[in-house]
C-alpha positions in Angstrom: -3.1 10.4 16.6 -1.4 13.0 18.9 -4.2 12.6 21.4 -3.6 8.8 21.3 0.1 9.5 21.9 -0.7 11.7 24.8 -3.0 9.1 26.2 -0.4 6.4 25.8 2.2 8.5 27.4 -0.2 9.3 30.3 -1.0 5.6 30.6 2.7 4.7 30.7 3.3 7.3 33.3 0.4 6.0 35.4 1.8 2.5 34.9 5.2 3.6 36.1 3.6 5.3 39.1 1.5 2.2 39.9 4.6 0.0 39.6 6.5 2.3 42.0 3.6 2.3 44.4 3.4 -1.5 44.1 7.1 -1.8 44.9 6.7 0.5 47.9 3.7 -1.4 49.1 5.6 -4.7 48.7 8.5 -3.3 50.7 6.2 -2.1 53.4 4.4 -5.5 53.3 7.7 -7.3 53.7 8.8 -5.1 56.6 5.4 -5.5 58.2 5.6 -9.2 57.8 9.0 -9.2 59.4 7.7 -7.1 62.3 4.7 -9.3 62.6 6.8 -12.4 62.7 9.1 -10.9 65.3 6.1 -9.7 67.3 4.6 -13.2 67.1 7.9 -14.8 68.2 8.3 -12.3 71.0 4.7 -12.9 72.1 5.1 -16.7 72.0 8.4 -16.4 73.9 6.7 -14.0 76.4 3.9 -16.5 76.9 6.3 -19.3 77.4 8.4 -17.3 79.8 5.2 -16.3 81.7 4.0 -19.9 81.8 7.4 -21.1 83.0 7.5 -18.3 85.6 4.1 -19.3 86.8 5.2 -22.9 87.0 8.3 -22.0 88.7 6.4 -19.8 91.2 4.0 -22.7 91.8 6.9 -25.1 92.3 8.6 -22.7 94.6 5.4 -22.4 96.5 5.1 -26.1 96.7 8.8 -26.4 97.6 9.9 -28.6 94.7 13.6 -28.9 94.3 15.5 -27.6 91.3 16.5 -31.0 90.0 12.9 -32.3 90.1 11.4 -29.1 88.9 9.4 -29.3 85.7 9.7 -25.6 85.0 13.5 -25.7 84.9 13.4 -28.7 82.5 10.8 -27.0 80.4 12.9 -23.8 80.3 15.9 -25.9 79.2 13.8 -27.5 76.5 12.4 -24.1 75.4 16.0 -22.7 75.2 17.1 -25.7 73.2 14.1 -25.4 70.9 14.8 -21.7 70.4 18.4 -22.5 69.6 17.3 -25.1 67.1 14.8 -22.7 65.6 17.5 -20.0 65.3 19.8 -22.5 63.6 17.1 -23.5 61.2 16.3 -19.8 60.5 20.0 -19.2 59.9 20.1 -22.1 57.4 16.9 -20.8 55.7 18.4 -17.3 55.6 21.6 -18.8 54.0 19.4 -20.6 51.4 17.5 -17.4 50.7 20.8 -15.5 50.3 21.9 -18.1 47.8 18.6 -17.8 46.0 18.9 -14.0 46.0 22.4 -14.3 44.5 21.0 -16.5 41.8 18.1 -14.1 41.2 20.7 -11.3 41.1 22.6 -13.2 38.4 19.4 -13.8 36.5 18.5 -10.1 36.7 22.0 -9.2 35.3 21.4 -11.6 32.4 17.9 -10.1 31.9 19.5 -6.6 32.0 21.9 -7.7 29.2 19.0 -9.1 27.2 17.1 -5.9 27.7 20.1 -3.9 26.5 20.3 -6.2 23.4 16.5 -5.8 22.8 16.9 -2.0 23.1 19.7 -2.0 20.5 17.6 -4.3 18.2 14.6 -1.9 18.7 16.9 1.0 17.7 18.0 -0.9 14.6 14.4 -1.7 13.8 13.4 1.9 14.1 16.2 2.9 11.7 15.1 0.2 9.2 11.5 1.5 9.5 12.8 5.1 8.8 14.6 3.7 5.7 11.4 1.9 4.6 9.5 5.2 5.0 12.0 7.0 2.8 11.7 4.2 0.2 8.0 4.4 0.3 8.1 8.2 -0.2 10.5 7.7 -3.2 8.1 5.0 -4.6 5.2 7.4 -4.1 7.0 10.1 -6.1 7.7 7.6 -8.9 4.1 6.5 -9.0 3.0 10.1 -9.2 5.4 10.7 -12.1 4.1 7.5 -13.9 0.5 8.6 -13.4 1.3 12.1 -14.9 3.1 10.5 -17.9 0.1 8.1 -18.4 -2.2 11.1 -18.2 -0.2 13.0 -20.8 -0.1 9.9 -23.0 -3.9 9.7 -22.7 -4.3 13.3 -23.8 -1.9 12.7 -26.7 -4.0 9.7 -27.8 -7.2 11.7 -27.7 -5.5 14.4 -29.8 -4.4 11.8 -32.3 -7.9 10.3 -32.4 -9.5 13.7 -33.0 -7.0 14.5 -35.7 -7.7 11.1 -37.4 -11.4 11.8 -37.3 -10.9 15.2 -38.8 -8.6 13.9 -41.6 -11.2 11.2 -42.4 -14.0 13.7 -42.6 -11.9 16.0 -44.9 -11.0 13.1 -47.2 -14.6 11.9 -47.4 -15.7 15.5 -48.4 -12.9 15.6 -51.0 -14.0 12.3 -52.4 -17.6 13.5 -52.7 -16.4 16.7 -54.5 -14.3 14.5 -56.9 -17.4 12.3 -57.6 -19.5 15.4 -58.4 -16.8 16.7 -60.7 -16.6 13.3 -62.5 -20.4 13.3 -62.9 -20.3 16.8 -64.4 -17.6 15.8 -66.8 -19.6 12.7 -67.8 -22.6 15.0 -68.5 -20.4 17.2 -70.7 -19.2 14.2 -72.6 -22.8 13.1 -73.2 -23.6 16.6 -74.5 -20.7 16.4 -76.9 -21.8 13.0 -78.1 -25.3 14.5 -78.8 -23.7 17.4 -80.7 -21.7 14.9 -82.9 -24.9 12.9 -83.7 -26.6 16.2 -84.7 -23.7 16.9 -87.0 -24.0 13.5 -88.6 -27.7 14.1 -89.3 -26.8 17.5 -90.9 -24.1 15.8 -93.1 -26.6 13.2 -94.2 -29.1 16.0 -95.1 -26.3 17.8 -97.1 -25.5 14.7 -99.1 -29.2 14.2 -99.9 -29.4 17.8 -101.1 -26.2 17.4 -103.2 -27.8 14.4 -104.9 -31.0 16.3 -105.5 -28.9 19.2 -106.9 -27.1 16.8 -109.3 -30.5 15.5 -110.5 -31.8 19.1 -111.0 -28.6 20.0 -112.8 -29.0 17.2 -115.3 -32.6 18.2 -116.0 -31.6 21.8 -116.3 -28.8 20.9 -118.7 -31.3 19.3 -121.0 -33.7 22.3 -120.9 -31.4 25.2 -121.4 -27.7 25.0 -122.4 -27.0 28.6 -121.6 -28.7 28.6 -118.4 -27.0 25.3 -117.8 -23.6 26.9 -118.3 -24.4 29.7 -116.0 -26.0 27.3 -113.7 -23.0 24.9 -114.1 -20.7 27.7 -113.2 -22.8 28.6 -110.3 -23.1 24.9 -109.5 -19.4 24.5 -109.8 -18.8 27.3 -107.5 -21.5 25.9 -105.2 -19.9 22.4 -105.6 -16.5 23.8 -104.8 -18.0 25.5 -101.8 -19.9 22.4 -100.9 -16.7 20.3 -101.4 -14.9 22.7 -99.2 -17.8 22.5 -96.7 -17.9 18.7 -97.0 -14.2 18.5 -96.5 -14.6 20.8 -93.5 -17.5 18.7 -92.3 -15.5 15.5 -92.9 -12.6 17.0 -91.0 -15.0 18.0 -88.3 -16.5 14.5 -88.3 -13.1 12.9 -88.1 -12.2 15.3 -85.3 -15.5 14.5 -83.6 -14.8 10.8 -84.1 -11.4 11.3 -82.5 -13.0 13.3 -79.7 -15.6 10.6 -79.3 -13.0 7.9 -79.2 -10.9 9.9 -76.7 -14.1 10.7 -74.7 -15.0 7.0 -74.8 -11.5 6.1 -73.6 -11.8 8.8 -71.0 -15.2 7.4 -70.1 -13.7 4.0 -69.8 -10.8 5.4 -67.7 -13.2 7.3 -65.6 -15.3 4.2 -65.2 -12.2 2.3 -64.2 -11.2 5.1 -61.9 -14.7 5.1 -60.5 -14.5 1.3 -59.9 -11.1 1.8 -58.4 -12.4 4.7 -56.3 -15.3 2.5 -55.2 -12.8 -0.2 -54.4 -10.7 2.3 -52.5 -13.8 3.6 -50.8 -14.7 0.1 -49.8 -11.1 -0.5 -48.6 -11.2 2.9 -46.9 -14.5 2.0 -45.4 -13.0 -1.3 -44.2 -9.9 0.5 -42.9 -12.2 3.1 -41.4 -14.3 0.4 -39.7 -11.0 -1.2 -38.5 -9.9 2.2 -37.4 -13.2 2.8 -35.7 -12.9 -0.6 -34.0 -9.3 0.3 -33.0 -10.6 3.7 -31.8 -13.3 2.0 -29.8 -10.7 -0.4 -28.4 -8.4 2.5 -27.6 -11.3 4.4 -26.0 -12.1 1.3 -23.9 -8.5 1.0 -23.0 -8.3 4.7 -22.2 -11.4 4.3 -20.0 -9.8 1.4 -18.3 -6.6 3.4 -17.9 -8.7 6.3 -16.5 -10.3 4.0 -14.1 -7.0 2.6 -13.1 -5.7 6.2 -12.9 -8.6 7.0 -10.6 -7.9 3.9 -8.5 -4.2 4.8 -8.5 -5.0 8.3 -7.5 -7.2 7.0 -4.7 -4.5 4.7 -3.7 -2.0 7.5 -4.0 -4.3 9.6 -1.7 -4.3 6.6 0.7 -0.5 6.3 0.5 0.2 9.5 2.4 -2.1 8.2 5.1 -0.2 5.0 5.1 3.0 6.9 5.2 1.7 8.9 8.2 0.8 5.6 9.8 4.3 4.3 9.0 5.8 7.4 10.6 3.5 6.9 13.6 4.6 3.3 13.8 8.2 4.6 13.7 7.3 6.9 16.5 5.8 4.0 18.3 9.0 2.0 17.7 10.9 4.9 19.2 8.5 4.8 22.1 9.2 1.1 22.3 12.9 1.9 22.5 12.1 4.3 25.2 10.1 1.6 26.9 13.0 -0.8 26.6 15.2 1.9 28.2 12.6 2.2 30.9 12.6 -1.6 31.3 16.3 -1.4 31.6 16.0 1.2 34.3 13.3 -1.0 35.9 15.7 -4.0 35.8 18.3 -1.8 37.4 15.8 -0.8 40.0 14.9 -4.5 40.5 18.6 -5.3 40.9 18.8 -2.5 43.5 15.7 -3.9 45.2 17.4 -7.4 45.1 20.4 -5.8 46.8 18.0 -4.2 49.3 16.4 -7.5 49.9 19.8 -9.1 50.3 20.6 -6.4 52.9 17.3 -7.1 54.6 18.1 -10.8 54.7 21.5 -9.9 56.1 19.8 -7.8 58.8 17.4 -10.7 59.4 20.3 -13.0 59.7 21.9 -10.6 62.2 18.6 -10.3 64.1 18.4 -14.1 64.2 21.9 -14.4 65.4 21.1 -11.8 68.1 18.1 -13.9 69.1 20.2 -17.0 69.2 22.7 -15.2 71.4 19.8 -14.0 73.6 18.4 -17.5 73.7 21.8 -18.8 74.7 22.1 -16.0 77.4 18.6 -16.9 78.7 19.7 -20.6 78.7 22.8 -19.7 80.7 20.7 -17.7 83.1 18.3 -20.5 83.4 21.2 -22.9 84.1 22.6 -20.5 86.6 19.2 -20.2 88.3 18.9 -24.0 88.3 22.4 -24.4 89.8 21.7 -21.6 92.4 18.5 -23.3 93.3 20.3 -26.6 93.6 22.9 -25.1 95.8 20.3 -23.5 98.0 18.5 -26.8 98.3 21.7 -28.5 99.2 22.4 -25.8 101.8 18.9 -26.2 103.1 19.3 -30.0 103.4 22.6 -29.6 105.2 21.0 -27.3 107.8 17.9 -29.5 107.9 15.6 -26.8 108.9 11.9 -27.5 109.3 11.1 -24.7 106.9 12.6 -26.6 103.9 9.3 -28.3 103.1 7.6 -24.9 102.6 9.9 -24.0 99.7 10.5 -20.5 98.3 7.9 -18.1 99.6 6.9 -15.0 97.7 4.9 -12.1 98.9 1.5 -11.3 97.5 2.7 -8.0 96.1 5.5 -9.7 94.2 3.1 -12.3 92.9 0.7 -9.6 91.7 3.5 -7.6 90.1 4.7 -10.7 88.2 1.1 -11.4 87.0 0.7 -7.7 86.1 3.9 -7.7 84.1 2.9 -10.9 82.3 -0.5 -9.4 81.4 1.1 -6.2 80.2 3.5 -8.1 78.0 0.6 -10.1 76.6 -1.4 -6.9 76.0 1.5 -5.3 74.3 2.0 -8.3 72.1 -1.7 -8.4 71.2 -1.7 -4.7 70.3 1.4 -5.1 68.2 -0.2 -8.1 66.5 -3.5 -6.2 65.8 -1.6 -3.2 64.5 0.5 -5.5 62.3 -2.6 -7.2 61.0 -4.3 -3.9 60.2 -1.2 -2.7 58.4 -1.1 -5.9 56.5 -4.8 -5.5 55.5 -4.1 -1.9 54.3 -1.1 -3.1 52.4 -3.3 -5.9 50.8 -5.9 -3.3 49.8 -3.3 -1.1 48.3 -1.8 -4.1 46.5 -5.2 -5.0 45.1 -5.8 -1.5 43.8 -2.3 -1.5 42.3 -3.0 -4.8 40.7 -6.3 -3.5 39.2 -4.4 -0.5 37.9 -1.8 -2.8 36.4 -4.5 -4.9 34.7 -6.1 -1.8 33.2 -2.7 -0.6 32.0 -1.9 -4.1 30.5 -5.3 -4.1 28.7 -4.5 -0.6 27.3 -1.1 -1.9 26.2 -2.7 -5.0 24.6 -5.3 -2.8 22.7 -2.5 -0.6 21.5 -0.5 -3.6 20.3 -3.5 -4.7 18.3 -3.8 -1.2 16.8 -0.1 -1.4 15.9 -0.5 -4.8 14.3 -3.5 -3.5 12.3 -1.4 -0.6 11.2 1.4 -2.9 10.1 -1.1 -5.0 8.1 -2.4 -1.8 6.4 1.2 -0.9 5.5 1.8 -4.4 4.0 -1.5 -4.2 2.1 -0.6 -0.8 0.8 2.8 -2.2 -0.4 1.0 -5.1 -2.1 -1.5 -2.8 -3.7 1.3 -0.6 -5.0 3.1 -3.5 -6.5 -0.1 -4.7 -8.1 -0.7 -1.2 -9.5 2.8 -1.2 -11.0 2.3 -4.6 -12.5 -1.1 -3.6 -14.0 0.4 -0.4 -15.5 3.3 -2.5 -17.0 0.8 -5.0 -18.4 -1.3 -2.2 -19.8 1.7 -0.6 -21.5 2.9 -3.9 -22.9 -0.6 -4.7 -24.3 -0.9 -1.2 -25.8 2.6 -1.6 -27.4 1.6 -5.0 -28.8 -1.7 -3.7 -30.1 0.0 -0.7 -31.7 2.5 -3.0 -33.4 -0.3 -5.3 -34.6 -2.3 -2.3 -36.0 0.8 -1.0 -37.7 1.5 -4.4 -39.3 -2.2 -4.7 -40.4 -2.2 -1.2 -41.8 1.0 -1.8 -43.8 -0.4 -5.0 -45.3 -3.7 -3.4 -46.3 -1.9 -0.5 -47.8 0.5 -2.6 -49.9 -2.4 -4.9 -51.0 -4.5 -1.8 -52.1 -1.6 0.0 -53.7 -0.7 -2.6 -56.4 -4.0 -2.4 -58.5 -3.9 1.4 -58.2 -0.4 1.5 -59.7 -1.5 -0.7 -62.6 -4.6 1.4 -63.3 -2.4 4.5 -63.2 0.0 3.0 -65.7 -2.9 2.1 -67.9 -4.4 5.5 -67.6 -1.0 7.0 -68.5 -0.9 4.8 -71.6 -4.4 5.8 -72.6 -3.7 9.5 -72.1 -0.9 9.5 -74.8 -3.3 9.6 -77.8 -5.7 11.8 -75.9 -2.9 14.4 -75.5 -2.2 14.2 -79.3 -5.9 14.7 -80.0 -6.2 17.5 -77.6 -3.2 19.2 -79.1 -5.2 19.3 -82.4 -8.3 20.6 -80.6 -6.4 23.0 -78.3 -7.9 21.1 -75.3 -4.9 21.0 -73.0 -7.0 21.9 -69.9 -8.7 18.5 -69.7 -5.3 16.7 -69.4 -4.2 19.1 -66.7 -7.5 18.4 -64.8 -6.8 14.7 -64.8 -3.4 14.9 -63.2 -4.4 16.9 -60.1 -7.3 14.5 -59.5 -4.9 11.6 -59.2 -2.8 13.6 -56.8 -5.9 14.3 -54.7 -6.6 10.6 -54.6 -3.1 9.9 -53.3 -3.4 12.4 -50.4 -5.1 9.9 -48.0 -2.3 7.4 -47.7 0.5 9.7 -46.6 -1.7 11.0 -43.9 -2.5 7.4 -43.0 1.2 6.6 -42.7 1.7 9.8 -40.7 -1.0 8.8 -38.3 0.5 5.4 -37.7 4.0 6.9 -37.4 2.7 9.3 -34.8 1.0 6.5 -33.0 4.2 4.5 -33.1 6.2 7.5 -31.7 3.5 7.9 -29.0 3.8 4.2 -28.0 7.6 4.5 -27.9 7.2 7.5 -25.6 4.9 5.5 -23.3 7.5 2.7 -23.3 10.2 5.2 -22.2 
């Protein structure tokens, strides 16, 4: 661009020089034309005077009188024609003077218009500078918006990674809880097998007791003494057996209670498993919805990244456009300088018009002098005619015989007159040829100046086209910037709407999934009341303690879910700000 500025300045300087040379050549041409016209008039007058002198000499040789001489009449007519031509030239000079005065007034009005145009150009340059400042401010704002969008994008990625981590942790915790519930189920099955073994042992003990009673009866019949001793032993054995049976019955009752409690726990665990499966299904649905939302957010983030790339590219183009705008401001300033130069040219044209007016006044003075010379020549011709007439009268009064011969001239005088006439003609011809050569040179210089002017005008037209293209680029940059801002606003509004919709959907799903869980927890609390009593008899307090922390672990997913959506909401509010 600085090279183009230098070239434009050099072209403007060359244009000014060419214009100055054109003006000088025009002035020289006008002066040469004036000299040529004067030379032609003098030549014509010299030819007429020479012809009249020849005629007069011939008439004087022939002895023609002054009154009947054709040369005197022709001289009179020539003087009158010259007088009329001088008068007509005076009138044309007056008309030219009036036209020059009108042109001078028009030049003054053009000068005023040029001053106004220069002031308007100055105002336009100031407005362009203001627009450049506004564009720089907008560029800074767009950069800040891009940085905020980039930061929001990074925060969204962090939230996404955190959500994925929390989901993986919860899935691992649910798997561990399932394993623990399966192990407890196996333990309960083992306890049920042990209770069945105790039932079989009790049945066997009852059968043995009956057998012992039968043997006791037979033994009583056989031997009374042995029977007493055996009875005593049997009593002791029976008491022990009764005690053992009571213990066994207590153990059976306790085992029944344990079986009932284990069955209730099994039912609760089955309900909890069904609820866990339902929650897993709900979590899977919510996870799928979250994954879909994550995919959507990823797509939106990719779109935002693309838009950020486009915005960065446009932001990279904006400094170039600003440079072009500054260059256009410089060009506007150069236009102001050109307007000032045109003002100076208008002033120079006014000065030239004044010079032309002075030239016309000098022409008028020259024409007046020629008129006076023509009048003087006319007076001389009249005086010569009157002198000839008087001489003829004197000759007629004397009536000399030599009157018929007329005025006699010597051969030397005749040759001198012819020589002077030829010299005058030669001088006039040389002057005319010199004037014509000067006119040809002036025409050649004028043609070269016109060619230079055409080249300069073509350069100016090409630069005007470049300026128009630069202005179109600036307008396109402004339009692209406004379109970018609108796209960013629409993206932000769409993200806000989607975030609000996701929050509303998450809350609805949570509240719909929470109600059956609360009822199942209430039921499980009701079922656990007899279990706690049974476990207080069996000193099995650890199992009830194990059930409560499991429920707390199951509840750990939802607060994090709420925290995720609250963070997302806070992030969307930050983006809105």
